[in-house]
C-alpha positions as CSV (number, residue, x, y, z in Angstrom):
1,M,81.3,93.5,89.7
2,P,78.7,92.5,92.2
3,N,78.1,94.7,95.3
4,I,81.0,93.7,97.8
5,F,78.8,94.7,100.7
6,E,75.8,92.6,99.8
7,I,78.3,89.6,99.4
8,A,79.9,90.4,102.8
9,A,76.4,90.6,104.3
10,R,74.9,87.5,102.6
11,K,78.1,85.4,103.6
12,Q,78.4,87.0,107.0
13,F,82.1,87.8,106.6
14,R,84.2,88.0,109.8
15,Y,87.6,89.8,109.9
16,R,90.5,88.6,112.2
17,A,91.6,91.4,114.4
18,A,93.7,91.8,117.5
19,T,90.4,91.8,119.6
20,G,88.7,88.9,118.0
21,L,86.5,88.5,115.0
22,L,84.8,91.6,113.6
23,T,81.7,92.1,111.4
24,T,81.8,94.3,108.2
25,E,80.0,96.8,110.1
26,Q,82.4,97.0,112.8
27,L,85.3,97.9,110.5
28,F,83.9,101.4,110.1
29,S,84.5,102.1,113.7
30,L,88.2,101.0,113.6
31,P,91.1,103.4,113.3
32,L,93.3,103.4,110.2
33,T,96.3,102.4,112.2
34,S,97.2,101.7,115.9
35,T,100.7,101.9,117.6
36,T,99.2,100.2,120.8
37,G,98.4,96.9,119.2
38,K,94.6,97.5,119.1
39,A,92.4,96.4,116.2
40,N,93.2,98.7,113.1
41,L,92.2,98.6,109.3
42,N,95.9,98.4,108.1
43,D,96.6,95.4,110.2
44,I,93.4,93.5,109.0
45,A,94.1,94.5,105.4
46,V,97.7,93.0,105.7
47,A,96.6,89.9,107.3
48,I,94.1,89.1,104.6
49,D,96.7,89.9,102.0
50,D,99.1,87.7,103.8
51,E,96.6,85.0,103.8
52,R,95.9,85.3,100.0
53,E,99.6,84.8,99.5
54,T,99.6,81.5,101.5
55,L,97.1,80.3,98.7
56,G,99.9,80.6,96.1
57,R,100.6,82.7,93.2
58,K,97.6,84.6,91.7
59,S,96.3,82.9,88.6
60,F,94.5,84.6,85.6
61,V,93.3,81.2,84.5
62,E,91.8,80.0,87.8
63,T,88.4,81.1,88.5
64,A,86.4,81.8,91.8
65,A,84.6,78.5,91.2
66,T,87.9,76.6,91.1
67,N,89.4,78.5,94.2
68,P,86.5,80.0,96.2
69,A,88.8,80.8,99.1
70,R,91.0,83.2,97.0
71,A,87.7,84.6,95.8
72,E,86.4,85.3,99.3
73,L,89.7,86.8,100.5
74,D,89.7,89.0,97.3
75,I,86.3,90.3,98.3
76,K,87.2,90.7,102.0
77,L,90.3,92.7,101.0
78,E,88.2,94.9,98.7
79,V,85.7,95.8,101.5
80,V,88.5,96.6,103.9
81,K,90.3,98.8,101.2
82,Y,86.9,100.5,100.6
83,V,86.6,101.3,104.3
84,I,90.2,102.5,104.5
85,A,89.6,104.8,101.4
86,S,86.3,106.0,103.0
87,K,88.0,107.0,106.3
88,Q,90.9,108.8,104.4
89,D,88.3,110.7,102.5
90,E,86.5,111.7,105.7
91,A,89.7,112.8,107.4
92,A,90.7,114.9,104.4
93,T,87.2,116.5,104.3
94,A,87.4,117.2,108.1
95,R,91.0,118.5,107.8
96,V,89.8,121.1,104.9
97,A,86.9,122.1,107.1
98,A,89.2,122.7,110.0
99,E,91.5,124.7,108.0
100,K,88.7,126.8,106.7
101,R,87.3,127.2,110.2
102,A,90.9,128.4,111.4
103,Q,91.1,130.8,108.5
104,R,87.5,132.2,109.3
105,D,88.5,132.7,112.9
106,K,91.7,134.5,111.9
107,L,89.6,136.9,109.7
108,L,87.1,137.5,112.3
109,D,90.0,138.3,114.8
110,A,91.6,140.7,112.1
111,I,88.2,142.4,111.5
112,E,87.6,142.9,115.4
113,A,91.2,144.3,115.8
114,A,90.4,146.7,112.8
115,D,87.3,147.8,114.5
116,R,89.0,148.5,117.8
117,R,91.7,150.4,116.0
118,E,89.0,152.4,114.1
119,L,87.2,153.1,117.2
120,G,90.3,154.1,119.1
121,S,91.2,156.6,116.4
122,K,88.0,158.7,117.0
123,S,88.0,161.6,119.3
124,A,86.4,161.6,122.6
125,D,83.6,164.0,121.4
126,E,82.8,161.6,118.4
127,L,82.6,158.6,120.9
128,R,80.3,160.7,123.2
129,A,78.1,161.4,120.3
130,E,77.9,157.8,119.2
131,L,77.2,156.8,122.8
132,A,74.4,159.5,123.0
133,N,72.9,158.2,119.9
134,L,72.7,154.7,121.3
135,G,70.1,156.1,123.6
């Protein structure tokens, strides 16, 4: 299969969104969904798929040469699906990193609490000796 992004760039694809026509590059700045009616990847993908359906039933005999509109919509949909998958992967990676950060913070807090308990369990003379050793 040819590189879908090369095709999108060469053919200067534009994608219909609530805010107007968007370039392929602008897709990467959109959210996956929106509850406020703003442009989002899900709505764009659904609109492309709906447009494909208006062209009639998919054919396994018909080729891109005999139906270039369907071929273009297929590639547009693949581009949008790629961007969606990419954003989902990024979100999953960020979520894992945030979970690790939270776990690391909990462990550091527990270590600090253990150090305080250990320090609090020493006698006054032991604490004075440690303080004197500090200079």
